[in-house]
Backbone as a chain_set.jsonl record, in Angstrom:
{"seq": "MILRILKLLTVLLITVSFALPTFSAQMNEQNLSTIVEKINELRNLENLLNKKITQLNKEKKQLNEEKKQLEQEKKQVDEYAKKKRKEADEYYASVKKQADQYIIEKQKELKNLEKQIASVKIQKLSKIYAAAKAQAAAEALSQMDEDVAAQILVFMQARKAGAIISKMQPKKAAEIFQKYLLKKSRMRINTQ", "coords": {"N": [[12.125, -40.712, -15.663], [9.575, -41.316, -14.098], [8.381, -43.01, -16.457], [10.101, -44.991, -16.735], [10.534, -45.847, -14.642], [7.851, -47.191, -14.489], [8.083, -49.244, -16.926], [9.376, -50.928, -15.772], [7.98, -52.141, -14.154], [6.604, -53.23, -16.128], [7.94, -55.06, -16.744], [8.534, -56.577, -15.263], [5.704, -57.883, -14.397], [5.309, -59.441, -16.91], [7.362, -61.001, -16.539], [6.357, -62.602, -14.815], [4.596, -62.83, -15.352], [5.245, -65.08, -17.104], [6.488, -66.527, -15.781], [4.707, -67.626, -13.796], [2.921, -70.313, -14.844], [4.494, -71.76, -14.884], [6.43, -72.586, -12.648], [3.534, -72.507, -10.869], [2.39, -75.236, -10.302], [4.996, -76.172, -8.135], [4.505, -73.993, -6.38], [2.379, -73.432, -3.599], [-1.02, -72.278, -2.916], [-0.836, -70.183, -0.531], [1.312, -68.788, -1.622], [0.823, -68.435, -4.243], [-1.47, -66.138, -3.876], [0.225, -64.332, -2.594], [1.364, -63.335, -4.605], [-0.238, -62.256, -5.99], [-0.957, -60.208, -4.451], [1.001, -59.2, -4.97], [1.297, -58.461, -7.614], [-1.491, -57.024, -7.821], [-1.12, -54.813, -6.556], [1.171, -53.075, -8.037], [-0.245, -53.397, -10.017], [-1.559, -51.565, -9.258], [-0.15, -49.279, -8.885], [1.168, -48.478, -10.906], [-1.163, -47.565, -11.754], [-1.441, -44.953, -10.368], [0.556, -43.669, -11.329], [-0.237, -43.56, -14.5], [-2.032, -41.546, -13.486], [-1.246, -39.331, -12.415], [1.16, -38.347, -14.082], [-0.643, -37.978, -15.508], [-1.803, -35.515, -14.707], [-0.098, -33.823, -13.827], [1.322, -33.19, -16.687], [-1.34, -31.948, -17.444], [-1.107, -29.735, -16.152], [1.293, -28.674, -16.666], [0.823, -28.327, -19.255], [-0.995, -25.816, -18.657], [0.748, -24.262, -17.107], [2.325, -23.797, -19.764], [0.213, -22.251, -21.004], [-0.472, -19.941, -19.039], [2.246, -18.793, -19.48], [2.446, -17.954, -21.524], [-0.069, -15.726, -21.022], [1.669, -14.174, -19.911], [3.684, -13.616, -21.289], [2.854, -12.007, -23.205], [1.388, -10.074, -21.956], [3.046, -8.892, -20.894], [4.308, -7.618, -23.101], [2.409, -6.003, -23.819], [3.041, -3.847, -21.692], [5.377, -3.682, -22.173], [4.841, -1.995, -24.934], [3.304, -0.221, -23.644], [4.325, 0.901, -22.366], [7.075, 2.278, -23.409], [5.386, 3.863, -25.373], [4.148, 5.611, -23.543], [6.598, 6.748, -22.552], [7.479, 7.894, -25.362], [5.834, 10.022, -24.852], [5.959, 11.26, -22.685], [8.885, 12.334, -24.03], [7.691, 14.208, -25.884], [6.527, 15.769, -24.581], [8.474, 16.656, -22.545], [10.312, 17.869, -24.735], [8.094, 19.88, -25.217], [8.104, 21.66, -23.104], [9.937, 22.132, -22.253], [10.893, 23.743, -24.938], [9.391, 25.909, -24.668], [10.061, 27.165, -23.122], [12.432, 27.668, -22.989], [11.744, 30.51, -25.008], [10.424, 31.729, -23.136], [12.896, 31.995, -21.411], [14.46, 33.698, -23.695], [12.044, 35.817, -24.054], [12.187, 37.261, -21.56], [14.71, 37.55, -21.039], [15.239, 39.418, -23.249], [13.501, 41.585, -22.181], [15.342, 41.983, -20.492], [17.414, 43.697, -21.631], [16.756, 45.475, -22.912], [15.684, 46.936, -19.966], [18.136, 47.831, -19.206], [19.076, 49.278, -20.342], [16.989, 50.686, -20.86], [17.8, 51.502, -18.143], [20.542, 52.253, -17.812], [19.788, 54.899, -20.181], [18.165, 55.989, -18.139], [19.984, 57.279, -15.967], [22.087, 58.15, -17.983], [20.822, 60.523, -18.533], [20.625, 61.613, -16.239], [23.222, 62.115, -15.652], [24.534, 63.637, -17.656], [22.487, 65.684, -16.991], [23.663, 66.936, -14.884], [26.652, 67.513, -15.795], [25.612, 69.094, -18.112], [24.879, 71.439, -16.084], [27.355, 72.528, -15.083], [30.223, 74.105, -15.295], [31.365, 74.439, -18.808], [34.237, 74.27, -19.35], [35.514, 72.424, -16.708], [33.094, 70.288, -16.934], [33.998, 69.483, -19.592], [36.946, 68.102, -18.558], [35.803, 66.44, -17.15], [35.007, 64.568, -18.436], [36.891, 64.096, -20.58], [38.258, 62.146, -19.983], [36.494, 60.159, -19.501], [35.502, 57.192, -20.751], [34.679, 57.307, -24.617], [32.245, 56.835, -26.101], [30.616, 56.717, -24.045], [30.444, 58.643, -23.098], [29.959, 60.799, -25.658], [27.085, 59.871, -25.586], [26.479, 61.022, -22.761], [26.827, 64.083, -24.225], [24.729, 64.036, -25.91], [21.888, 63.837, -24.316], [21.626, 67.294, -23.931], [21.199, 70.188, -24.292], [22.081, 71.565, -27.371], [23.937, 73.632, -27.678], [25.026, 73.809, -24.836], [26.506, 71.408, -25.461], [28.127, 71.649, -27.25], [29.459, 73.671, -26.305], [30.669, 72.678, -24.335], [32.634, 70.11, -25.75], [34.316, 72.334, -27.258], [35.345, 72.959, -25.284], [37.786, 71.089, -24.879], [40.392, 69.038, -26.005], [41.69, 69.303, -28.91], [41.971, 65.897, -30.532], [40.916, 63.87, -29.349], [38.171, 65.503, -28.427], [37.437, 65.69, -30.344], [37.156, 62.796, -31.346], [35.276, 62.54, -30.306], [33.14, 64.054, -30.657], [32.748, 62.457, -33.438], [31.197, 60.703, -32.279], [29.252, 61.765, -30.845], [27.924, 62.636, -33.457], [27.377, 60.666, -34.498], [25.308, 59.095, -32.254], [23.36, 61.068, -31.899], [22.166, 60.774, -34.818], [21.208, 58.907, -34.605], [19.337, 58.827, -32.633], [17.429, 59.933, -33.295], [16.462, 59.199, -35.946], [15.031, 56.874, -33.686], [13.468, 57.923, -32.636], [11.566, 58.839, -34.71]], "CA": [[12.246, -41.259, -14.114], [8.054, -42.547, -13.902], [8.496, -43.566, -17.374], [11.401, -46.14, -16.522], [9.883, -47.427, -13.562], [6.647, -47.924, -15.442], [9.238, -49.81, -17.853], [10.438, -52.144, -14.851], [6.52, -52.558, -13.935], [6.016, -53.647, -16.746], [8.814, -56.485, -17.296], [8.158, -57.381, -14.003], [4.634, -58.221, -14.428], [5.802, -59.973, -17.811], [7.814, -62.138, -16.312], [5.621, -62.649, -13.13], [3.146, -63.989, -16.08], [5.438, -66.277, -17.629], [7.068, -67.908, -14.541], [3.998, -68.648, -13.168], [2.678, -71.335, -15.132], [5.645, -72.942, -15.125], [6.24, -72.392, -10.962], [2.189, -72.827, -10.282], [2.647, -77.265, -9.705], [5.888, -75.938, -6.629], [3.966, -73.293, -5.53], [1.091, -73.262, -2.775], [-1.528, -71.617, -2.822], [0.271, -69.057, 0.071], [2.547, -68.104, -2.334], [-0.197, -67.475, -5.129], [-1.626, -64.782, -3.301], [1.127, -62.905, -2.206], [2.272, -62.814, -5.887], [-0.912, -62.403, -6.741], [-0.742, -58.713, -3.944], [2.086, -57.631, -5.745], [0.614, -57.774, -8.706], [-2.364, -55.795, -7.912], [-0.303, -53.081, -5.819], [2.168, -53.042, -9.173], [-0.653, -52.274, -10.866], [-2.323, -49.683, -8.221], [0.846, -47.946, -8.746], [1.361, -48.255, -12.195], [-2.577, -46.467, -12.159], [-1.672, -43.655, -9.653], [1.681, -43.263, -12.064], [-0.416, -42.778, -14.929], [-2.758, -40.223, -13.034], [0.329, -38.692, -11.633], [1.208, -38.523, -15.253], [-1.499, -37.007, -16.993], [-1.921, -34.524, -14.131], [1.449, -33.566, -14.413], [0.787, -32.64, -18.334], [-2.209, -30.523, -16.902], [-0.31, -28.452, -15.235], [2.523, -28.401, -17.571], [-0.447, -27.447, -20.469], [-1.636, -25.251, -17.753], [2.044, -23.442, -17.0], [2.775, -22.884, -21.228], [-0.579, -20.866, -21.348], [0.299, -18.609, -17.029], [3.773, -18.48, -19.881], [1.741, -16.962, -23.157], [0.045, -14.729, -21.119], [2.589, -13.733, -19.353], [4.258, -12.965, -22.364], [1.543, -10.795, -23.692], [0.767, -8.98, -20.715], [5.02, -8.49, -20.927], [4.211, -6.699, -24.501], [1.579, -4.626, -23.392], [3.214, -3.551, -20.374], [6.499, -2.562, -23.026], [4.056, -1.093, -25.664], [2.854, 0.772, -22.533], [5.713, 2.206, -21.085], [7.057, 3.176, -24.819], [4.292, 4.968, -25.834], [4.205, 6.657, -22.459], [8.552, 7.465, -22.752], [7.644, 9.119, -26.078], [4.793, 10.904, -24.833], [7.043, 12.33, -21.565], [9.507, 12.607, -24.264], [6.891, 14.586, -26.642], [5.652, 17.04, -23.285], [9.469, 17.249, -22.286], [10.22, 19.019, -25.861], [7.824, 20.42, -25.596], [8.391, 22.181, -21.659], [11.259, 22.598, -23.325], [11.207, 25.159, -26.255], [8.191, 27.132, -24.155], [10.942, 27.348, -21.308], [13.031, 28.277, -23.785], [11.309, 31.24, -25.012], [10.283, 32.499, -21.83], [14.135, 33.228, -20.947], [14.953, 34.519, -24.69], [11.923, 36.358, -24.03], [13.532, 37.491, -20.484], [16.537, 38.145, -21.749], [15.064, 40.719, -23.711], [13.125, 42.494, -21.74], [15.711, 42.77, -19.149], [18.361, 44.416, -22.033], [15.31, 46.315, -22.698], [15.135, 47.784, -18.693], [19.636, 47.989, -18.753], [18.895, 50.019, -22.16], [16.728, 52.077, -19.843], [18.534, 52.156, -16.752], [21.438, 52.624, -18.522], [19.13, 56.239, -20.591], [18.512, 56.893, -16.993], [21.631, 57.465, -15.948], [23.158, 59.313, -18.81], [20.48, 61.764, -19.323], [20.914, 62.416, -14.957], [24.379, 63.307, -15.635], [23.955, 64.831, -18.769], [22.039, 66.663, -16.477], [24.719, 67.748, -13.839], [26.755, 68.152, -16.573], [25.283, 70.533, -17.853], [24.628, 72.435, -14.957], [28.758, 72.431, -14.795], [31.367, 74.446, -16.348], [32.41, 74.287, -19.803], [35.321, 73.483, -19.025], [35.099, 71.477, -15.401], [32.881, 69.647, -17.791], [35.574, 68.856, -21.104], [37.782, 67.632, -18.4], [35.971, 65.378, -16.901], [34.427, 64.037, -20.306], [37.259, 63.504, -21.886], [38.754, 61.036, -19.225], [35.145, 58.854, -20.271], [35.126, 56.85, -22.418], [34.17, 58.686, -25.647], [30.917, 56.42, -26.228], [29.334, 57.532, -22.663], [31.033, 60.848, -23.11], [29.238, 60.934, -26.227], [25.714, 59.382, -24.855], [25.944, 62.454, -22.088], [26.211, 65.421, -24.661], [23.387, 63.864, -26.941], [20.782, 64.21, -24.028], [22.164, 68.127, -23.268], [21.308, 71.361, -25.271], [23.413, 71.866, -28.157], [24.833, 75.233, -27.259], [25.595, 73.138, -24.164], [27.393, 70.141, -25.54], [28.95, 72.275, -28.408], [30.673, 74.618, -25.696], [31.744, 71.826, -23.561], [33.271, 69.623, -26.498], [35.321, 73.468, -27.374], [37.235, 72.905, -24.452], [38.626, 69.51, -25.223], [41.962, 68.972, -26.474], [41.257, 68.738, -30.198], [42.037, 65.078, -31.203], [39.682, 63.66, -28.219], [37.158, 66.429, -29.218], [37.117, 64.864, -32.56], [36.201, 61.078, -31.851], [33.889, 62.802, -29.538], [32.263, 65.085, -31.651], [32.033, 62.127, -34.198], [30.513, 59.773, -31.833], [28.327, 62.477, -31.064], [27.105, 62.974, -34.01], [26.1, 59.26, -35.454], [24.323, 58.667, -32.041], [22.428, 61.683, -32.319], [21.371, 60.383, -36.078], [20.005, 56.975, -34.446], [18.673, 58.692, -31.952], [16.499, 60.869, -33.811], [15.331, 58.065, -36.436], [14.666, 55.839, -32.92], [12.056, 58.13, -32.039], [10.477, 59.184, -35.773]], "C": [[11.007, -42.181, -13.875], [8.207, -43.336, -15.204], [9.286, -44.808, -17.294], [11.134, -46.873, -15.037], [8.102, -47.688, -13.872], [7.181, -49.093, -16.165], [9.358, -50.756, -17.104], [9.2, -52.685, -14.783], [6.528, -53.418, -14.585], [6.302, -55.205, -17.291], [8.652, -56.966, -16.471], [7.204, -58.219, -13.997], [4.893, -60.015, -15.436], [6.454, -60.991, -17.168], [7.446, -62.706, -15.162], [4.723, -63.631, -13.946], [3.832, -65.308, -16.391], [6.086, -67.324, -16.719], [5.983, -68.12, -13.873], [3.21, -69.608, -13.405], [3.826, -72.706, -14.379], [6.021, -73.292, -13.367], [4.907, -72.262, -10.758], [2.713, -73.72, -9.756], [3.78, -77.071, -8.294], [4.775, -74.849, -5.453], [2.933, -73.518, -4.529], [0.422, -72.309, -3.012], [-1.201, -69.639, -1.816], [1.169, -67.929, -0.889], [1.714, -66.936, -3.252], [-0.741, -66.808, -5.177], [-0.967, -63.782, -2.829], [1.586, -62.857, -3.794], [1.211, -61.95, -6.458], [-1.489, -60.384, -6.737], [-0.399, -58.463, -4.97], [1.688, -57.542, -6.859], [-0.336, -56.774, -8.223], [-1.679, -54.709, -7.457], [0.32, -52.686, -7.124], [1.296, -52.415, -9.862], [-1.726, -51.192, -10.577], [-1.419, -48.718, -8.434], [1.08, -47.729, -10.004], [0.0, -47.413, -12.49], [-2.475, -45.438, -11.984], [-0.444, -43.087, -10.387], [0.435, -42.44, -13.231], [-1.18, -41.947, -15.132], [-1.49, -39.273, -12.688], [0.587, -38.142, -12.922], [0.704, -37.334, -16.024], [-2.294, -35.526, -15.498], [-0.686, -33.632, -14.042], [1.874, -32.929, -16.14], [-0.38, -31.848, -18.889], [-1.398, -29.944, -16.57], [1.349, -27.891, -16.293], [2.115, -27.669, -18.931], [-0.535, -26.259, -19.949], [-0.162, -23.189, -17.561], [2.355, -22.966, -18.691], [1.053, -21.899, -21.22], [-0.535, -19.754, -20.575], [1.541, -18.18, -18.949], [3.676, -17.754, -20.931], [0.963, -16.23, -22.578], [0.638, -14.107, -20.318], [3.311, -12.958, -20.001], [4.021, -11.968, -23.48], [1.693, -9.939, -22.901], [2.141, -8.331, -20.96], [4.72, -7.596, -22.181], [3.831, -5.898, -24.436], [1.491, -3.9, -22.986], [4.614, -2.839, -21.06], [5.821, -1.283, -23.938], [3.609, -0.053, -24.909], [3.598, 2.209, -22.477], [6.056, 3.173, -22.514], [6.566, 4.283, -25.422], [4.848, 6.313, -24.604], [6.341, 7.527, -23.224], [8.237, 8.866, -24.335], [6.4, 10.306, -25.786], [6.015, 12.226, -23.818], [7.74, 12.967, -22.428], [9.392, 14.685, -25.028], [6.591, 16.259, -25.871], [7.117, 17.374, -22.978], [10.027, 18.59, -23.077], [9.665, 20.165, -25.852], [7.527, 22.102, -24.549], [9.457, 23.273, -22.376], [11.633, 23.839, -24.132], [10.223, 26.101, -25.433], [9.395, 27.301, -23.47], [12.473, 28.055, -22.233], [13.059, 29.829, -24.528], [11.05, 32.156, -24.395], [11.635, 32.744, -21.537], [14.714, 33.991, -21.972], [13.685, 35.599, -24.523], [11.938, 37.237, -22.852], [14.225, 38.604, -20.801], [15.959, 39.921, -22.454], [14.65, 42.027, -23.371], [14.141, 42.86, -20.621], [17.073, 43.365, -19.814], [17.815, 45.851, -22.344], [15.994, 47.596, -21.068], [16.747, 47.811, -18.344], [19.518, 49.086, -19.619], [18.085, 51.44, -21.172], [17.221, 53.124, -18.635], [19.775, 53.078, -17.334], [20.947, 54.527, -19.132], [19.085, 57.0, -19.281], [19.394, 57.535, -16.273], [22.315, 58.288, -16.437], [22.312, 60.197, -19.109], [20.711, 62.732, -17.474], [22.478, 62.878, -15.183], [24.523, 63.858, -17.209], [23.226, 66.245, -18.222], [22.774, 67.579, -15.279], [25.896, 67.855, -14.473], [26.885, 69.286, -17.504], [25.106, 71.799, -17.539], [26.644, 72.871, -14.959], [29.56, 73.668, -15.53], [31.273, 74.191, -16.911], [33.411, 73.363, -19.406], [35.773, 72.379, -17.657], [34.626, 70.104, -16.774], [33.564, 68.41, -18.778], [36.269, 68.556, -20.113], [37.689, 66.547, -17.917], [34.909, 64.668, -17.895], [35.293, 63.777, -20.646], [38.225, 62.469, -20.801], [38.258, 59.307, -19.22], [35.875, 57.916, -21.303], [34.615, 57.275, -23.684], [32.973, 57.71, -26.111], [30.378, 56.91, -25.127], [29.561, 58.801, -22.713], [29.689, 61.19, -24.645], [27.654, 61.215, -25.972], [25.325, 60.506, -24.294], [25.429, 63.139, -23.067], [25.178, 65.538, -25.455], [22.355, 64.131, -25.992], [20.692, 65.989, -23.325], [21.902, 69.098, -24.813], [22.558, 70.744, -26.454], [24.604, 72.856, -28.274], [25.409, 74.596, -26.649], [27.239, 72.176, -24.595], [28.545, 70.58, -26.825], [30.375, 73.119, -27.488], [31.789, 73.83, -25.174], [33.301, 70.762, -24.617], [34.425, 70.941, -26.961], [36.355, 73.398, -26.256], [37.48, 72.383, -24.663], [39.908, 69.812, -26.166], [41.157, 68.393, -28.377], [41.157, 67.162, -30.891], [40.712, 64.061, -30.671], [37.714, 64.733, -28.631], [36.072, 66.299, -30.433], [36.124, 63.661, -32.51], [34.857, 61.327, -30.552], [32.898, 63.421, -30.009], [31.224, 63.522, -32.577], [31.043, 60.546, -33.779], [28.773, 59.786, -31.689], [27.405, 61.951, -31.95], [25.704, 61.606, -34.678], [25.543, 58.569, -33.836], [22.905, 59.724, -31.974], [21.171, 61.826, -33.17], [20.075, 59.514, -35.836], [18.645, 57.345, -33.354], [17.187, 59.946, -31.989], [15.712, 59.738, -34.823], [14.515, 57.159, -35.535], [13.081, 57.032, -32.937], [11.072, 58.74, -33.509], [9.654, 58.143, -35.959]], "O": [[11.09, -43.37, -13.567], [8.15, -44.548, -14.995], [8.874, -45.721, -18.01], [11.418, -47.97, -14.555], [7.401, -48.485, -13.248], [6.541, -50.113, -15.91], [9.497, -51.797, -17.746], [9.105, -53.783, -15.33], [6.475, -54.539, -14.081], [5.623, -56.069, -17.844], [8.544, -58.178, -16.651], [7.488, -59.366, -13.655], [4.765, -61.168, -15.024], [5.908, -62.082, -17.337], [8.281, -63.326, -14.502], [4.252, -64.713, -13.597], [3.341, -66.403, -16.12], [6.184, -68.544, -16.857], [6.181, -69.041, -13.081], [2.606, -70.039, -12.423], [3.862, -73.788, -13.793], [5.779, -74.439, -12.99], [4.984, -71.32, -9.969], [3.484, -73.511, -8.82], [3.497, -77.789, -7.335], [4.459, -74.958, -4.268], [2.289, -74.334, -5.189], [1.021, -71.291, -3.36], [-1.305, -68.488, -2.239], [1.492, -66.744, -0.801], [1.686, -65.706, -3.28], [-0.964, -66.353, -6.299], [-1.355, -62.627, -2.652], [2.431, -61.977, -3.958], [1.487, -61.05, -7.251], [-1.927, -59.619, -7.597], [-0.962, -57.8, -5.841], [1.666, -56.394, -7.303], [0.055, -55.607, -8.223], [-1.72, -53.652, -8.085], [-0.163, -51.593, -7.42], [1.487, -51.3, -10.347], [-2.395, -50.391, -11.228], [-1.652, -47.521, -8.264], [1.229, -46.536, -10.269], [0.032, -46.606, -13.419], [-2.973, -44.609, -12.745], [-0.272, -41.897, -10.122], [0.124, -41.254, -13.121], [-1.391, -41.426, -16.228], [-1.348, -38.285, -13.408], [0.044, -37.037, -12.916], [1.127, -36.387, -16.688], [-3.275, -34.817, -15.725], [-0.833, -32.467, -14.412], [2.85, -32.221, -16.385], [-0.562, -31.323, -19.987], [-0.874, -29.578, -17.622], [2.074, -26.899, -16.357], [2.728, -26.789, -19.535], [-0.151, -25.376, -20.716], [-0.202, -21.973, -17.748], [2.618, -21.777, -18.873], [1.124, -20.711, -21.534], [-0.546, -18.642, -21.101], [1.339, -17.057, -19.412], [4.561, -16.998, -21.332], [0.732, -15.392, -23.449], [-0.048, -13.199, -19.85], [3.649, -11.836, -19.623], [4.73, -11.384, -24.299], [2.226, -8.888, -23.258], [2.169, -7.133, -21.238], [5.152, -6.472, -21.921], [4.38, -4.856, -24.794], [0.603, -3.065, -23.158], [4.992, -1.727, -20.692], [6.064, -0.082, -23.821], [3.498, 1.051, -25.443], [3.572, 3.439, -22.505], [5.607, 4.291, -22.762], [7.097, 5.307, -25.851], [5.521, 7.34, -24.693], [6.826, 8.381, -23.966], [8.551, 10.054, -24.414], [6.192, 11.287, -26.499], [6.54, 13.313, -24.059], [7.705, 14.185, -22.248], [10.1, 15.688, -24.941], [6.489, 17.385, -26.358], [7.266, 18.588, -23.118], [10.194, 19.734, -22.653], [10.164, 21.229, -26.222], [7.037, 23.168, -24.923], [9.63, 24.43, -22.76], [12.507, 24.681, -23.923], [10.418, 27.288, -25.695], [9.269, 28.522, -23.378], [13.297, 28.867, -21.813], [14.146, 30.388, -24.67], [11.268, 33.315, -24.746], [11.779, 33.949, -21.327], [15.442, 34.92, -21.621], [14.146, 36.676, -24.9], [11.586, 38.349, -23.246], [14.291, 39.833, -20.823], [16.25, 41.081, -22.161], [15.014, 43.121, -23.805], [13.941, 43.831, -19.89], [17.969, 43.618, -19.009], [18.283, 46.964, -22.105], [16.545, 48.691, -21.177], [16.918, 47.818, -17.125], [20.241, 50.003, -19.229], [18.437, 52.593, -20.923], [17.193, 54.308, -18.299], [19.882, 54.303, -17.287], [21.61, 55.438, -18.636], [19.594, 58.101, -19.07], [19.151, 58.732, -16.12], [23.047, 59.078, -15.841], [22.709, 60.94, -20.007], [20.884, 63.944, -17.346], [22.829, 64.011, -14.854], [24.622, 65.085, -17.242], [23.281, 67.384, -18.685], [22.427, 68.701, -14.909], [26.642, 68.453, -13.697], [27.789, 70.103, -17.677], [25.123, 72.846, -18.186], [26.763, 74.063, -14.672], [29.07, 73.975, -16.616], [30.855, 73.058, -16.67], [33.425, 72.148, -19.206], [36.51, 71.451, -17.99], [35.383, 69.316, -17.342], [33.631, 67.18, -18.763], [37.269, 68.707, -20.815], [38.566, 65.683, -17.897], [33.828, 64.338, -17.406], [35.079, 62.848, -21.425], [39.19, 62.081, -21.46], [38.765, 58.191, -19.102], [36.572, 58.045, -22.31], [33.602, 57.894, -23.359], [32.679, 58.336, -27.129], [29.467, 57.708, -25.349], [28.909, 59.796, -22.396], [28.642, 61.8, -24.428], [27.071, 62.294, -26.077], [24.353, 61.148, -24.693], [24.215, 63.199, -23.257], [24.656, 66.602, -25.787], [21.504, 64.804, -26.575], [19.914, 66.18, -22.39], [22.255, 68.841, -25.964], [23.461, 69.909, -26.398], [25.73, 72.828, -28.769], [26.492, 74.298, -27.152], [28.414, 72.245, -24.234], [29.532, 69.939, -27.185], [31.578, 73.199, -27.734], [33.012, 73.929, -25.278], [34.493, 70.726, -24.313], [35.574, 70.503, -27.029], [37.564, 73.625, -26.208], [38.208, 72.978, -25.457], [40.148, 70.789, -26.876], [40.429, 67.472, -28.746], [40.319, 67.057, -31.787], [39.799, 63.626, -31.372], [36.575, 64.411, -28.969], [34.991, 66.527, -30.976], [35.052, 63.424, -33.067], [33.951, 60.614, -30.121], [31.745, 63.2, -29.64], [30.01, 63.316, -32.588], [30.485, 59.711, -34.491], [27.808, 59.062, -31.934], [26.465, 61.192, -31.709], [24.521, 61.485, -34.995], [25.269, 57.378, -33.985], [21.736, 59.338, -31.99], [20.062, 62.33, -32.988], [18.932, 59.359, -36.266], [17.581, 56.755, -33.171], [16.417, 60.476, -31.188], [14.55, 59.408, -34.587], [13.518, 56.611, -36.006], [11.923, 56.742, -33.241], [9.901, 59.057, -33.304], [8.726, 58.226, -36.764]]}, "num_chains": 1, "name": "protein.A"}
């Protein structure tokens, strides 16, 4: 746009300068001074336009430099963010691994506690059934799960356990006695 205006002004100046000698005889001084004023105004406008173009070019150059700087800063920010994301992911993985290990340890502890609680309960039941009459204990243990009944018998003295098993029906007694022997042997191995 500015270049078009400059071209038009240049064409106008050239035209006026060629036409001036031809019409100079006809023109009076007043017309001539008006034309000179117009030419001077056009030259001033041309100078102003050239200054404006120079200023706009400087501003464009400055904007390009600022754009490059912003792009570099963006690249640095992106790299920093990528680094921090990686660090966060590594930290999260580390914390998750520690948490998983902690959970596994606590689950093991819980299982051990459950086993201990079950063992204490079985020992108490064992005392109760050991104090009962052999026939009553045999009837009660025959109704239980065979593993639980065998575990109760393990905590009794061998004579009392034998007396209770002898009062059970043979098939049930054989199943419980087999599990009793297995649990008793495991118990001996664990205590050694």
